[in-house]
C-alpha positions, 0 to 999 in steps of 0.5 A: 499500499502507498502512504495515504496522502493528506488533501489540502482543501484550499478553499475552506483555509482561512488565508485572507488577502486584503487591502489596506488603506489611509483614510483619503488613499494616496497610501495602499497595502495588501496583507496576506493574513496566512490565518485570516485576522489573528492576535488582534489586540490595543496596547496602553503604551504612550502611542498606542493609546493616543491612537486606539488602534486594534492591530494584527500582524504579519510577517514583513514579508505578507505586507506589500506597500501597493501605493503610496510610498512616497506618502508614508511618514515614519516615527520613533521614539524613546529606544527608536526600535518599533518604525510607525508609518503614517500617511503625511496627507490625512495623517493616518496610522496604517502599520509599524514594524514592530520593536518586540518581534521585528521579522512582523509589521503590525496593521491597523484594522481601521484600514480595511474596509471588510474589517468590522470589531464586532464580528470579533468578541473583546479585544484584548489590550496587552502591557505596552506601559511595561514593555519587556525590552524597557527593562 
C-alpha cells in the first residue's frame, strides 16, 4: 500500500489577502493573512493609547505597499526601534514594524474596509506601558 496523501482543501483555508488604505486613499497596502485576522489586540503604551487602534500582525513579507510609499511618514520614539508609519496627507496610522518582534509588521485594522471589530468579541489590551524591552 502507498502512503495516503493528505488532501488540502484550499477553498476552506483561512488565508485572506486584503487591501488596507489610509483615509485619503494615497497609501494602499496589501496584507496576506495566512490565518485570517488573528492575534488582534490593543496596546496601552504611550503612542498606541493615543491612536486607539486595533492591530493584527503579519510577517514583513506579508505586507506590500501597493501605492503611496512616497506619502508614508515614519515616526520613532523612546528606544527608536519600532517604526510607525502614517500617511503624510491625512495623518492616518497604517502600520508599524514592531520592536518586540521586528520580523513583523502590525497593521491598523481600521484601514481595512471589510473589518468589523464587533465580529471578534472582546479584543484584549496588552501591557505596552511595561514593555519587556524597557527593562
